[in-house]
N, C-alpha and C positions, 0 to 999 in steps of 0.2 A: 529778211531783216528781222531784228529783234527789238522789242520795246524795252527790255530790261538789261541789255548788255551795254555797259558804258563804252563810249568811243574814245576815252582818254584814261590816263592813269588815275587811280584813286589815291587820296591822301588820308592819313588818320583822321577820323571824324571828330576826335576830341572827346573829353569826358562829358558825362551827363550829370547834372546836378538838379534833382527834382525841384528844389526851391530857388535855385539861382543864387545870385549875389545881390543882396537886398537893395543897396543904393543904386547900383548899375542896372539892376532888373527894373526898377521903377522908371529910370530914365529911358531905357530901351523900349519898354512896353508903352510908355507915353508917346514916343515917336511912332511906334507901330500903330497905336490907336489913332493918331492923326492921319496916317495913311489909309488904314483899313477900317477904321471905325471901331467902337466898342463891341463886345460880344452881342450879336444881333438877335439873341433869343432870351427868353425869360428863365433864368436859372432856378427861380422858385416855382415855376409853373409845372403842371403835370407830374407831381411827385411819383417816382417809380417808373416813369415812362423811359424806355431805353433809346428812343429815337428809331429812325429807319434801319440803322445797322447795329447799334448798341455797343456797350462796353466790351472790350476784347476783340472787336471786329478789326479786320484789316483796314477798313476806312478810317477808324479812329486812330489807328497806329500811323498810317501814312499822312493823313491830313493834319494830325497833331504834331508832326515833325517839322522843324524849321525848313528842311529841304523842300517842303511843299510850296514855300514862297517862290523859290526858283522854278518849281514845277508849274505854278500858275503863270509866270512870265513865259515859260516855254510854250504852254498851251496857247497863250495869246499870239505868239509868233506863228504857230501852226494855223491858227484861225486866219491870220493875215495872209497866209500862203494860199488860201482857197479863195479864188476871185469872187464867187457868189456870196460866201460868208462875209468877205471883206466889203462887198457892196452894201450888204445890210447894215454893217457897222458904220460905214462911211455916210450912208444916206439917212440913218435914223438914230445914231448914237450921239450922246452929248459929250463924247470923250474930248473933243477939242475945246468946248466951252466950259465944261465942268469935269476936268480930269479926275480929281479926287472923288467926286461923287460917283462917277462911273466905276472907278476902282473899288469904292466901298460897296456899291450895289452888287458887283460881281462877287466880291469877297463874302458879302452877307449871304448870298445864295448858297455858295459852297459850304460856308460854316454852318448855316442853319439846316441845310439838308443832311449834313453830317452829324452835327452835335445837338441840334435842336430836338424838341420833343417831336413825336410823329405828327401830331396835328400842326405844329409850327412848320415842319417840313412840307406838309401838304399845302399849308397856307401860302408859303413863299412860292411853291410851284404854281399855285393858282394865279398869283400876282404876275409871274413871268408869262403865263399863258394868256393873260388879258392883253399883254403888250404885243404878243406875236402876230395877231391878225393885221396889225397896222404896219408891220415890218415886211413890206413887199415893194417891188419895183423892177427896174431893168438895169442890169449890170452894163458897164461900158462896152462889153463885147456884144450887147444886144440880147443876151439871154435873160429871161424873167427869173425872179427869185422870190421866195416867200419863206419867212421864218418857220412856218408850219410844215414845210416840206420835210418828211421823215429823213430823207437823205442828208439834208443840211443839219437837222437836229442831231442826227447821229454823228456827223463830223465834229460838231462842237464838243460833244461828249467824248468822242474817241481822241480828239486832240488833247483834252484835259487829262483823261485817264492815262493815256500813254505817256504824257509828260510827267504826271505825278509819279508813275512807276519808274521812269527813266531817272529822275532826280533823286528818288528814294534809293534806287540801286547805287547811284553814284556817290551820294553824300550822307545817307543815313547810317548811324552806327549799327543799327539792326534792321537791315532792309527786308521787305517781304519777298519771299521766293516760293517757288513750287506751288502747292495748293493754296498757300496763303496769298500769293499774287493772283491766282485764278479767282479767289474769293473777292479780292479788291475789284477786279474787273466786273464781276457779276453784281456786286453791290452798287458800283457807280452806274452801271447800265440800268439797274432797276430804278435808281433815282432819276436818271435821264428819261426813262420810259414814261414817267408821270407827266412829262411836258407834252406828250402826244395828245392832241385834242380829241382823239377817239376814246380816251380813258376818262370815265366818269369818276371824279374825285369825291363826290358827295357821300357815297356809302362808307368810304374810309374815314371821312370826317365825322360821321355820325355814329358808327358802330365799332366798339372796341374789338370785337371778334374779327371784323374785316381788317382793322389795322394790324392785328396780330398775324393774320394770314399774309398780309402784304410784307410785314417784316420777315416772315418765314420763307418768302419767295414762292408762296403757294397761289398767287394771283396770276391769272392769264393776262399778260400785257402784250399788245400786238407787236411792238417793236422788238420784243424778246422772242415771241413765238415765231416771227418770220425771219429772224436772224439779222435784222437791220442793225441791232446793237449786239456786241460780242458778250459772251459770258465766260470766257477764259482767255489766258494770254495767247494761246494759239489762235483763237478766233480774232483777237485784237490785232495780232500781226497780219493775219489774212486781210482784215479790213483796211489796215494801213497800206497794204500792197494794192488793194483795189482802188483806193483814193489817190495813190501816188500820181497817176497820169493827169489828174485834175488840178494839181498844184502848180502854182506859178505866181509871180508878182507883177502887178500892173501899177499904174500911176497912183491909184488909191492906196494900194498896199505900200508903195514907197513912202507916201505921206505918213501912213500909220507907223512905219518903221522909224522914220525920223522923230516922230513924237515919242515912241517907246524908248528910244535911245536917251533922250533928255527931256523927260516930262517935268512940268513945273511942280516939283514936290518940295517939302521942307528941306532946308539946307542940311540939317542934321542927318537926313536920310540919304542924301545924294551919293556919298561914297559907297555905302553898302548897296544901294540900288544898282549902281553901275557895275559893281562887282558881280551881283547876282544876275544882272542882265547879260553880262559877258559870259558867265557860266552857263546860262540858259542857251545862248548861241552855241557855245562850245559843245553842248550836249546833244545838239541836233544830229540826226542821221545824215550821212553825206547827201542823199537825194533831197532831203528837206532843206539843207543849207543851200544847195544849188538852186532850188526853187525860189528861195528868198534872196539869192545872190549874196549870201553871207559865208562863203567858203573861207576857211581859215587854214593856215599851215598846221601841221601836227604840233610844232613847238608852241604856236600861239594858242591852240586849243588846250594844250597841257597847262600853260601858264594861267589862262583864264579859269580853267577848271580848278586849279590849285587855289587861286585867289578867292573864288566863290566858296570853296570848301573851308578856307580859313575864316571867312566871314560867318558862315553857318556854324562852324565849331564854336566861335566866340559867342554867337547868339545863344547856342544851346547851353553853354556854360553859364552865361549871365542871366538868361531869362528863366531857365528851368522848364517845367512842364507847361505845355500850352494852356493858357487860362481858359479857353473854350472847352478843351477836353476835361480839365479839372472840374469846371462848373457842371458839365454834362454828367460826369461820374458822380458828383454829389447829388444831382437831381435823381439819377437812376437808382441811387442807393436808398433814397427816402421813400418809405411807404410801399404800397402795392401799385402795380400798373393800373391806370385808369381805364 
């Protein structure tokens, strides 16, 4: 299987306008802000700090592209497909009572670890780690689970990384390929490895040299050293193959799917959301769609992919450059790294 080969035809991605269309840009960004919240990092803080991956990185390119919104939805679908990951969400998440809050917290983690300063990325990683010890229990099939299990931590990261790559390849005007795609996998795994409770975050928070070594990939992180997390597209594909027998949907997953199809979001965002959700489903690999019982005909996949592509092309034209990426670029350009 391949994480970066689309399963349906691509359509023209549409033109890119860095500044967007002013009046429409404001309206669309206001709607997106209601869904995902404002940029969750301080654009004036840490002048000169490039963040964990930095300007010009594959992560800034992929996560700053509108196709990443569809990638996030696809990643949620893959998390639903793993019964133990789903049990943790079902038993401990507030997605049913506070759907927008849950969405905003997830978005804030991805955005901050990508575009925030290095210390902000470490801080949000520490916040997530404080929650994980409480996320434990027993799945409906009797198996125990804990959010601190490296196997499950890796699956959540792999689901997102592979999904961001899949939607980037399918809908981005300039998708990452080759060594650039390998770099994206390595960067995202390095971020995920910081959620491992065996990693002491304190030295990185205190020492600029330690932060620089972390950004350079020179720090020994257990989940990278032992191969739990992939560092290339080839490794990512192999990991997806290993996890494939574990995937399947149960009653908890079916409830989550019903919620994801029609969440209680602002009316102005519903049409676009449904198009992107349909595109996310259409982009699943055949075995992933079977695990979720979401198989589509080739014609339906093509139609849903085209509709999602049209929505993303419109967003790209109207909104211009990602506000989070633009703010991060301005921060990194100011002063010297702290």
